[in-house]
C-alpha positions as a Markdown table, in Angstrom:
| # | Residue | x | y | z |
|---|---|---|---|---|
| 1 | Unk | 105.3 | 124.2 | 114.5 |
| 2 | Unk | 105.1 | 123.9 | 110.9 |
| 3 | Unk | 107.1 | 121.6 | 108.6 |
| 4 | Unk | 107.7 | 123.2 | 105.2 |
| 5 | Unk | 109.3 | 122.0 | 102.3 |
| 6 | Unk | 111.3 | 119.3 | 103.3 |
| 7 | Unk | 112.4 | 117.7 | 100.1 |
| 8 | Unk | 115.4 | 115.4 | 99.8 |
| 9 | Unk | 117.4 | 115.3 | 96.4 |
| 10 | Unk | 116.6 | 112.6 | 94.2 |
| 11 | Unk | 119.9 | 111.2 | 94.7 |
| 12 | Unk | 119.2 | 110.6 | 97.9 |
| 13 | Unk | 116.1 | 109.4 | 98.5 |
| 14 | Unk | 115.3 | 105.8 | 99.8 |
| 15 | Unk | 118.1 | 106.1 | 101.9 |
| 16 | Unk | 116.3 | 106.9 | 105.0 |
| 17 | Unk | 117.4 | 110.9 | 104.9 |
| 18 | Unk | 113.8 | 112.1 | 105.1 |
| 19 | Unk | 112.8 | 109.7 | 107.5 |
| 20 | Unk | 115.4 | 110.9 | 109.9 |
| 21 | Unk | 115.1 | 114.6 | 109.1 |
| 22 | Unk | 111.5 | 114.8 | 109.9 |
| 23 | Unk | 112.0 | 112.5 | 112.9 |
| 24 | Unk | 114.5 | 115.7 | 113.8 |
| 25 | Unk | 112.2 | 118.1 | 113.0 |
| 26 | Unk | 109.5 | 116.1 | 115.8 |
| 27 | Unk | 112.7 | 116.1 | 118.6 |
| 28 | Unk | 113.6 | 119.4 | 118.3 |
| 29 | Unk | 109.8 | 120.7 | 118.6 |
| 30 | Unk | 109.5 | 118.5 | 121.4 |
| 31 | Unk | 112.3 | 119.4 | 123.3 |
| 32 | Unk | 111.1 | 123.1 | 122.7 |
| 33 | Unk | 107.7 | 122.1 | 124.4 |
| 34 | Unk | 105.8 | 122.2 | 121.1 |
| 35 | Unk | 102.2 | 120.6 | 121.5 |
| 36 | Unk | 102.4 | 119.3 | 118.3 |
| 37 | Unk | 103.8 | 119.8 | 114.4 |
| 38 | Unk | 101.6 | 120.4 | 111.4 |
| 39 | Unk | 102.1 | 120.4 | 107.7 |
| 40 | Unk | 100.5 | 120.1 | 104.4 |
| 41 | Unk | 101.1 | 117.5 | 101.4 |
| 42 | Unk | 99.6 | 117.3 | 98.0 |
| 43 | Unk | 97.5 | 114.3 | 97.2 |
| 44 | Unk | 99.7 | 113.2 | 94.6 |
| 45 | Unk | 102.8 | 112.8 | 97.0 |
| 46 | Unk | 102.0 | 109.4 | 98.0 |
| 47 | Unk | 105.6 | 108.5 | 99.4 |
| 48 | Unk | 105.7 | 111.7 | 101.6 |
| 49 | Unk | 102.1 | 110.7 | 103.0 |
| 50 | Unk | 102.7 | 107.6 | 104.1 |
| 51 | Unk | 106.1 | 109.0 | 105.6 |
| 52 | Unk | 104.4 | 111.4 | 107.6 |
| 53 | Unk | 102.3 | 108.3 | 108.7 |
| 54 | Unk | 104.4 | 106.4 | 109.7 |
| 55 | Unk | 106.4 | 109.3 | 111.9 |
| 56 | Unk | 103.0 | 109.5 | 113.8 |
| 57 | Unk | 101.2 | 112.2 | 111.6 |
| 58 | Unk | 97.4 | 111.6 | 111.2 |
| 59 | Unk | 95.7 | 113.5 | 108.2 |
| 60 | Unk | 93.3 | 116.1 | 109.6 |
| 61 | Unk | 91.9 | 117.4 | 107.2 |
| 62 | Unk | 91.8 | 118.6 | 102.7 |
| 63 | Unk | 90.8 | 121.6 | 100.6 |
| 64 | Unk | 91.1 | 122.1 | 96.9 |
| 65 | Unk | 93.7 | 125.2 | 96.5 |
| 66 | Unk | 91.6 | 126.7 | 93.7 |
| 67 | Unk | 88.5 | 126.5 | 91.6 |
| 68 | Unk | 90.7 | 124.5 | 88.9 |
| 69 | Unk | 91.9 | 122.5 | 91.6 |
| 70 | Unk | 88.3 | 121.8 | 92.4 |
| 71 | Unk | 87.2 | 120.8 | 89.0 |
| 72 | Unk | 90.6 | 118.2 | 88.9 |
| 73 | Unk | 89.5 | 116.6 | 92.2 |
| 74 | Unk | 93.1 | 118.4 | 93.3 |
| 75 | Unk | 93.8 | 118.0 | 96.9 |
| 76 | Unk | 96.0 | 119.3 | 99.5 |
| 77 | Unk | 96.0 | 117.4 | 102.5 |
| 78 | Unk | 96.8 | 118.6 | 106.0 |
| 79 | Unk | 98.5 | 116.1 | 109.1 |
| 80 | Unk | 99.2 | 117.2 | 112.3 |
| 81 | Unk | 101.5 | 115.3 | 115.2 |
| 82 | Unk | 100.9 | 115.6 | 118.7 |
| 83 | Unk | 103.6 | 115.7 | 120.8 |
| 84 | Unk | 103.9 | 114.6 | 124.3 |
| 85 | Unk | 105.1 | 116.6 | 127.4 |
| 86 | Unk | 108.6 | 117.8 | 127.7 |
| 87 | Unk | 110.9 | 115.1 | 129.1 |
């Protein structure tokens, strides 16, 4: 399962909304028998990286999205959270 474009309004950040949404995605995936959840985020989204790592995701890769990105040393990080079998 791929988690794409999760965003929380600035007015609601720091209140645990992102953590709750991420946890719900993991529960949803686990309940439906998915083996893992994957996502991508940019190197500048440090708070997002901390959130995902705190939820059990691990960084599994990185790439530059373009030649300009390479020249600027800009990277997109890939994350994966392996899920246990159905409960």
